[in-house]
N, C-alpha and C positions, 0 to 999 in steps of 0.2 A: 507468533504468540509475544506475550510480554514476559520479559522478565526483571525483575526489582525496578520496575519503571518504564526498560528498555526495550522498546520492539526488536524480533529477532524474526527474521525471513528465514523458512527453510526451502530451500529451492533443491529440483531434482540436478543430479550432477550433469546432464546432458542438457540440460535447459539455455540457450542461448543468453539469459542475464546473467551465470557466469563468465560469458568472455565480454559483456556489455562494462561490466562494473572496474576490468582492467583495463578498459579507454579509457572511460571516465566514473569515477565516482560518486558523480553527483545522480540522485534519486528523486522520484515521489510516490506516493503512496495514498491510496485513497481506500477508505473503511469507513463502510456503510452496517446499519442495522440489517438483521434479515427479512430479508422478504420472499417467502417463502410458498413454493404454488400458487395455488389461485392468487392471491393477494397481489403478487407482481402481475399477473393479465390485469386485475382491476385497475393498478397504479398507472400502467401503460395505457388503458383503454382511456385516461381521464388526464392524460400526461400530466401526472406527478410523479417527480421523484422522491424517493425516500430520503432523509436529514442523512450527510454523512461528513465526515472529516479529512479533511485534505491536506497533506503534509508534504514539505520537500526535506531535503537532507543531503547528509552523505553516506554510503552503503560500503560498509566495510567487512574484508574477510575477516573471519577468526582464524586462530591461528592452529593448528590440526590439534594441539596436546587441549584444546579448550573445547571440541567440537564433542566429545563424547560425554565430556562432565557437564555439559549444557542439554546435549541429547536425552543424556539420564534425569535432569530437574525435569523436562518437558515430559517423559513417560510418566513420573511419578505425578505430577498435575492430571495428564491425561487420566489415568486408572484411577487419581481420585473423582472424577465426574463419571466414573462408570459404574464405581460401586455406589456413589450417591445413587445413578438411577436404576440398579439392580437392587437397591433396599426402599426404594420409593412406593407410596403405600398405593392400594388399589387404585383410587380415586386417579392419583397423579399419574398411575402406569395407564391408565385406560387413554387419560387425554394425548397423553404422548406417543402412545404404539397407534390411536387414530390418524396420528399425521402420516403424510404419504413416504412411500419406500423411499422416493427421492430426497427426502429431505432428514438429511443426516448431519448429526455433529459435525463441525469444520472439523474438530478434531479428532474424527473416525477414521479420517482420511490421512491424519499426519502420522497417527500411530502407526499405520502401518509402513508410510515411509518412513518412519524412525525405525522402525525395527529390521530396514534392510541395513547393511551392513556397505558403506562405503557408498551410497548410491545418492548422498545428498551433500551440499555442502549448507553451513548455517551462516546468516551474515548478517551483522547488527547494523538497526538503521539508527542512525545519530540526526535527531530532529532539528535542521534549520527554523525554520517556520509553520504555523499551523493554522490551518483557517478552517472554520466552522461551516457549512453550507446549507440553510433550513430549505424545508421541503417548499418555501415559494422559490429557493433559486438564490436566495439573500445570503452576499460572505459577511462572517465576523472573523475578525481576524482575533487570536487567542496568543498574551504574551505567554512565553513559554516560561515564567516564576513562578507564575499560578497553578503550573502542571502538578497534580499531587500522585507518586506510584499507586496504581490499582492494587486492591488488595484480592486473596482467592475468592473466586466467585463462582459459586453453586446455581446462580439463575440462569445468566447471560446464555453460557453454553449451549443451555434446552431451550431455548427461545425459540430459535424457528421452529423445533414440534412443536411447543406449545402456543405459539401463534396457527400455527397449521391443522393442528388438532381442535382448538377448538373453533377454527373458523371451517370447518369440516363436519361441524355439530349442528343441526338447525337449533334444536332445545337452546345450546350455550350460546348460538347468534342471536335466539329471540330474548336470551338473558341481558346480552348485551343493549337490544334496542327497549327493554326495558330499565334498563341503568339510563338511557337518554332521556326516559319519559322521568321518569323520578328524579333526578338529579338537573336535569336542564330544561325540561316541561318542552321536549322534543318529540313529535309523535315521527319516528323513522320509519320509513318503509324497510329499511335492510341496513343490516349493519355488520362489520367485523372489526374484529382484533387487530389494531395495527403496528403497535409496538407496546411491548414491556420493559419495566425496570425496576429497581429496588425499593422506587415509591409510588408506584402506579402505574399505570397502562393508559394508552391512547386506543379510540375508537375512530373508524371511519365509517361515518351512518350518512345516508341516503335521505335527505330532509324535505320537504316543499318548501317549494319558493316563495316568495311575499303573496298576498292573496293576489289573485287574477278576476275576472270577468268570471259571471258564472255560463257564457258560452263558451268559456277557453278553459280547454282539460289543465286540470291541474301538473304543474313542472316540479321537477325534484335536482335537486344536487347532493354532490357527496362534500360533507362539512366534516373536522376533525372535533372530538370533543376529548380533556384530559380527565382522568382519574386520578383523584389523588388517594391513598392509605391512611390510616390515620398513624402509622408506627411502620419505618421502614420494612424491607422484608429480606431474609438473608440468604434466603435459598428458593426453587420449583417449589419444597411443600410448603413453604410459606405463604409462594404468593397462590396459590392453588385456596388456602385456605381462606386467605383475607379475601379470594376472589366469592368463595362461597358466603365467606360470612356480609359480602356489600346486597348478595343476591338477595340473601334472606331479609335483611333488611329493609331491600326494595320492597319484596313481597308482604312484609309485614303491614308498611307502611301504605301500599294501595288497598290491602284488606281493610286497615283502618279507616280509609276515608271514603271506601266505596261502599261499606256497608258487609261485607263478606268476611270479615276476621267475626 
């Protein structure tokens, strides 16, 4: 978890990492966006890796007196997520609940660990270097002085369930296909939600290759498309609302030039 811009690692007491950092404080950490359920299988089948951030730095043990304070702060942040989920509208709850049972928020496992007295250690990760690795495998160095402390987030903790819930729904996937047609003039055969953020989302669509000879079967490949919202969203409710508005806008546009409106 991240607290005031600093990454913290919550490690079970019997984990070998606790011994390793006594020997050598140097560590590395790789973080990627969630790749839930069927999406993981698809990416593996096309040899595509999700974008990720790779960091190196020092892993430091926290003083015993500080651990309860930090743990309590983590619990409050996690319970805030749970409160947001319980107060979600019917439409949002339907999407989240349709995700696979194995597709849990990362915080759910952390809360159960934090509630067990003296069963974990909290380690601080002081970042020394940071590299962004895109989906094509290209590395991009990030200057540490450009880092901005992240704000409390009520979208990304639900991103795995949001992505999986949409990808498991045929009507919602058809909406993604419609987006590709309306905004990129591409006739996709299939589409899945790849990632979400506060400014929009990315779709992975199966689209036709270049025109081939009449006697050659049409070939398809997977391609990414980026869709940007008109304004940044603050939480999962906002995200779903903007997604619905985008769908209504696309449907209205199609009807207007097809004569169905």
